[in-house]
C-alpha positions in Angstrom: 2.8 80.7 104.0 2.9 77.7 101.4 4.1 78.4 98.1 1.3 77.5 96.7 -0.6 79.9 97.6 1.2 82.6 96.9 0.7 83.5 93.4 -2.8 83.8 94.7 -1.7 86.0 97.6 -0.3 88.2 94.9 -3.6 88.2 93.1 -5.6 89.1 95.9 -3.5 91.9 97.5 -2.9 93.4 93.7 -6.8 93.5 93.6 -7.3 94.7 97.3 -5.4 97.7 96.4 -6.8 98.7 93.5 -10.2 98.6 95.0 -8.5 101.1 97.3 -7.5 103.4 94.8 -11.2 103.2 93.1 -12.6 103.9 96.5 -10.2 107.3 96.6 -10.4 108.3 93.0 -13.3 110.1 91.4 -12.8 108.3 88.3 -13.7 104.6 89.8 -16.3 103.1 87.0 -17.1 99.4 86.5 -14.1 99.4 83.1 -10.8 100.5 85.8 -11.9 97.8 87.8 -12.5 95.2 85.4 -8.7 96.3 84.0 -7.8 96.0 87.7 -9.2 92.3 87.8 -7.7 91.5 84.4 -4.3 92.9 85.8 -4.2 91.6 89.1 -5.3 88.2 87.1 -2.6 88.4 85.1 0.2 88.8 87.5 -1.4 85.6 89.4 -0.8 83.9 86.3 2.5 85.0 85.8 4.4 84.9 89.3 2.1 80.7 88.8 3.8 79.9 85.7 7.5 81.3 87.2 7.3 79.6 90.7 6.3 76.4 88.7 9.4 77.0 86.6 11.4 77.2 89.5 10.3 74.3 91.2 10.7 72.1 88.8 14.1 73.4 88.0 14.9 72.2 91.7 12.8 69.0 91.9 15.1 68.4 88.4 18.2 69.2 90.9 17.0 66.8 93.4 16.3 64.3 91.1 19.5 64.6 89.6 21.2 63.9 92.6 18.9 61.1 93.4 20.0 59.4 90.4 23.7 60.5 90.9 23.7 58.9 94.8 21.5 55.3 93.4 23.7 55.3 90.8 27.2 55.9 91.4 29.6 53.7 89.8 33.3 54.0 91.3 35.3 52.5 88.5 33.9 55.4 86.2 36.9 57.6 86.6 34.4 60.8 85.7 30.7 61.9 86.8 28.9 64.7 85.0 26.8 66.6 86.7 23.7 69.3 85.5 24.3 72.6 86.0 21.5 73.7 88.7 20.6 75.6 91.7 22.6 72.8 94.2 25.5 73.3 92.1 27.7 73.6 95.5 26.4 70.7 96.7 26.7 68.4 93.4 30.7 69.3 93.4 30.9 68.8 97.2 29.6 65.6 96.7 31.6 65.3 93.2 34.9 66.0 95.1 33.7 63.5 97.8 33.3 60.7 95.2 36.1 61.4 93.8 38.0 61.4 97.2 36.7 57.9 98.3 37.2 56.5 94.2 40.8 56.9 95.3 40.9 56.5 98.4 39.5 52.9 97.2 41.2 52.2 94.0 44.7 52.9 96.5 43.6 50.6 99.6 42.8 47.6 96.3 46.6 48.3 94.6 47.8 48.8 98.1 46.3 45.5 98.9 47.2 44.0 95.5 51.3 45.0 96.1 50.8 43.6 99.2 50.1 40.2 98.7 52.9 40.0 95.3 55.3 41.6 98.3 54.3 38.5 100.7 54.8 36.2 97.9 57.8 37.0 97.0 59.3 37.3 100.3 57.7 34.2 101.4 59.5 32.6 98.2 62.8 34.6 98.9 62.9 33.3 102.0 61.7 29.3 101.0 64.0 28.9 98.4 67.3 29.3 101.1 65.8 27.4 103.8 64.3 24.6 101.3 68.3 24.2 100.3 69.3 24.4 103.9 67.2 21.1 105.0 68.4 19.3 101.7 71.9 19.6 103.0 71.1 18.6 106.4 69.7 15.4 105.1 73.2 14.9 102.7 75.2 15.9 105.6 74.1 13.1 107.3 73.8 10.6 104.2 77.2 11.6 103.3 79.4 12.9 105.7 82.8 12.6 103.8 81.5 15.9 101.9 80.9 17.9 105.8 82.6 20.1 105.1 81.2 21.3 101.6 78.0 21.1 102.8 78.5 22.9 105.9 80.1 26.0 103.9 76.9 26.2 101.2 75.2 25.8 104.5 76.2 29.0 105.6 76.3 30.7 102.6 72.3 30.1 102.5 72.0 31.6 106.2 73.9 34.4 105.1 71.5 34.9 102.1 68.6 35.1 104.8 70.4 37.4 106.8 71.0 39.7 103.8 67.2 39.7 102.3 66.0 40.3 105.8 68.8 43.3 106.7 67.3 44.7 103.2 63.9 44.3 104.2 64.8 46.3 107.5 66.1 48.8 105.7 63.4 49.3 103.0 60.8 48.9 105.5 62.4 51.8 107.8 62.3 54.3 104.6 58.7 53.3 103.6 58.0 54.1 107.0 59.3 57.6 107.1 61.1 56.8 110.5 64.5 57.7 108.8 65.4 61.4 109.3 68.4 62.1 106.6 71.6 64.0 107.8 72.7 66.6 106.1 76.0 66.9 105.9 78.6 67.3 103.1 81.0 64.8 102.7 83.5 63.6 99.5 81.6 61.8 96.5 85.3 60.6 95.2 85.9 58.9 98.8 82.6 57.9 99.3 82.8 55.9 95.9 86.3 54.5 97.1 84.7 52.9 100.0 82.0 51.5 97.6 84.8 50.0 95.7 86.1 48.6 98.4 83.0 46.8 99.8 82.8 45.1 96.2 86.4 44.0 96.1 85.9 40.4 96.3 82.7 40.7 94.1 84.8 42.4 91.4 87.8 40.1 91.5 86.1 37.0 91.1 84.6 38.9 87.2 88.0 40.4 86.9 86.3 43.6 86.1 88.2 46.8 85.8 86.7 49.7 87.9 87.7 53.5 86.7 86.4 56.5 88.4 86.3 59.4 86.2 86.3 63.6 86.9 86.6 65.9 89.2 85.3 65.0 92.9 83.0 67.4 94.6 81.1 67.3 98.2 77.5 66.3 98.3 75.3 67.3 101.4 73.5 64.7 102.5 73.4 61.4 105.0 76.3 59.8 103.8 75.3 56.2 105.3 72.1 56.0 103.2 74.0 57.2 99.8 77.0 54.9 100.1 73.9 52.2 100.6 72.3 53.5 97.0 75.2 53.7 95.2 76.6 50.5 96.7 73.3 48.9 95.1 73.9 50.2 91.6 77.3 49.2 91.6 76.5 46.1 92.5 73.3 45.3 90.1 76.5 46.8 87.8 78.6 44.2 88.8 76.0 41.9 87.9 75.2 42.1 84.5 78.7 43.1 83.4 80.9 40.6 81.5 83.5 38.4 82.6 86.9 41.2 82.2 84.7 43.7 81.4 84.5 47.6 82.4 83.0 49.3 84.7 83.4 53.0 85.3 82.0 55.6 87.7 82.1 59.4 86.0 81.4 62.4 88.5 80.2 65.8 86.5 78.9 68.6 87.7 76.7 71.4 86.4 75.2 74.5 87.8 72.0 72.8 88.4 73.0 69.5 90.0 75.9 67.0 90.5 75.6 63.5 88.9 77.6 60.2 90.2 76.8 58.5 86.5 77.6 54.0 86.5 78.0 53.1 83.3 78.9 49.1 82.3 78.9 46.9 79.2 76.0 44.7 79.7 73.3 43.6 77.7 71.8 46.8 77.8 68.1 46.9 79.3 64.6 46.9 77.0 63.0 50.6 77.2 59.8 48.4 78.5 61.3 46.8 81.2 63.4 49.9 82.2 60.6 50.9 84.6 60.1 47.5 86.3 63.6 47.9 87.0 62.7 49.9 90.6 59.9 47.2 91.2 60.5 45.7 94.6 61.4 41.9 93.5 62.0 42.4 90.0 65.2 41.1 88.3 65.8 41.2 84.7 67.8 37.9 85.2 66.3 35.4 87.2 68.8 33.4 87.9 70.7 36.2 89.2 71.8 36.0 93.3 70.1 39.1 93.6 66.9 39.6 95.5 65.4 42.8 93.3 65.3 44.9 96.5 68.5 47.0 95.8 67.5 49.3 92.9 64.0 50.3 94.3 66.0 51.0 97.4 68.7 53.6 95.8 65.4 55.3 94.1 63.8 55.7 97.6 67.2 57.1 99.1 67.4 59.6 96.4 64.1 60.6 96.2 64.5 61.4 100.1 67.8 63.4 99.4 65.3 65.2 96.6 67.0 63.7 93.8 66.5 61.2 91.0 67.8 58.1 89.3 68.1 58.3 86.0 68.7 55.3 82.8 69.8 55.6 79.8 70.4 51.7 77.9 71.2 50.7 74.8 73.0 47.3 73.7 76.1 48.2 74.0 75.5 49.0 78.3 73.6 50.9 80.4 74.1 54.3 82.2 72.8 54.7 85.8 72.7 58.6 86.8 72.1 59.4 90.4 71.5 63.1 90.1 72.1 65.1 93.5 70.0 68.8 92.8 71.8 71.7 94.3 
């Protein structure tokens, strides 16, 4: 039945019902008939007004949804919807809008990051390649210094090789194709291995590396944790002045185990602390590093449900590799 005729049907039904009552009632008179007719008309009017209001509310809800769909701005962080009979549908639309907005923002951010990464990688590769081409020209123009030029070419090739190795490791971590082992090993023995691996860098700057604290065991992937500590330690060596000291301190609490790497460098400004874990970011643009070591170290720690915390002042910086029990 058409909803527009529904109130009249109810009124007619009430009136006809009243006629039936009057026919079987011994007190039937014209006044009673008029009363029932008036009652039927009032009932019809009330139902008509009620349905009109309900129809208006429903139409407002539809208009609200139409306006929402026509004027969605994905740059807005919040979309406000009116309460109505379509509240559940509105909630679903809002949820869908939010998910699409987040997906779009994430895609844009990933595109920007990818663009920046490609530019940084291109720059990191182009610099040594340009140096190699220049040195090759010098070997022809100045054959007397061939040995020196050959050594510098070798260093540039090693730089490209090291960069490619770091990028492969980082991409493996990002792709989650690496399954971390969970085996116990000595933290102190691991640090000694790192020290041995960086021995030439330590000697070149005449640094004194001291290991303090009681040893403890770490449960995790020794190969990757070695990579994390090695990169943080390499960063400390890079920013430490000549003839200074680096302290590696092992500390254990009831909640976590920590390896502190403390240097006597110039310190890190508060606004640049977070940037340290951005790929290719370097405090010193003249540094020989690539700006990948610290981001990779943090990623490795996160893979082990750990973290890297930084404390710094003008006297130096402390990097804490924290392993939660």
